[in-house]
C-alpha positions, 0 to 999 in steps of 0.5 A, spaced: 802 280 794 795 282 794 792 281 801 785 278 800 780 276 806 775 271 804 768 272 808 764 266 807 758 262 811 760 255 814 756 249 815 754 252 822 750 257 818 755 263 821 759 267 817 767 266 818 773 269 815 779 266 812 786 271 811 790 270 805 792 273 798 790 272 791 794 267 787 799 271 782 803 268 777 808 271 772 805 275 766 806 280 761 812 285 762 814 281 768 808 283 772 805 278 776 797 277 774 792 273 777 787 268 772 782 271 769 775 272 773 768 273 769 764 279 772 757 281 771 758 288 773 762 293 777 760 299 781 764 304 785 761 307 792 763 311 797 761 312 805 762 318 809 767 318 814 764 315 821 760 310 817 757 303 819 753 298 817 749 293 822 748 286 821 747 283 814 750 278 809 753 280 802 747 281 797 751 277 792 758 273 791 763 279 790 770 282 790 770 289 794 777 293 793 778 298 798 781 304 795 781 309 801 778 308 808 780 303 814 774 298 816 773 293 822 769 287 820 766 283 825 762 276 825 756 274 830 761 269 833 766 275 834 771 274 829 774 280 826 779 283 821 781 289 818 781 292 811 785 297 809 787 301 802 789 296 797 786 290 800 781 285 797 774 282 800 772 276 797 764 276 800 761 270 799 757 270 806 750 271 802 746 267 807 747 265 814 748 270 820 752 275 817 757 281 819 757 288 820 763 293 819 765 300 821 770 305 819 775 306 824 780 312 821 778 319 818 777 317 811 771 315 807 770 308 805 771 308 797 771 302 794 769 298 787 764 292 787 766 287 782 760 282 782 762 275 780 759 271 774 756 265 776 761 259 778 767 263 777 773 261 781 777 266 785 784 265 785 784 265 793 790 262 797 789 262 804 795 263 809 
């Protein structure tokens, strides 16, 4: 199972969270695999230990794969979730009240951003 947290803007114009996973099915070599998702580009980024980012929205609809670091995200209405290495964030709150995050361990936040192509369906399954 690959844990995935969906961060989205609700009809109230507030950012909300939904905890779930990526849908995987049997694939080649007896591995589990998701459906294909088209992307426009991929980047890697690192934030130093102790980093934070104040209120903001996602710049684009994207997947964020955490490689190192543990973070706590908070929405303006007080919803919180933790991202750890191996977790995927589906960031869809490109408008509205936004979210903030802070690193909570002694590691830098190393991550890969996968900017999704327009209209691509992400195989997200809510818990």
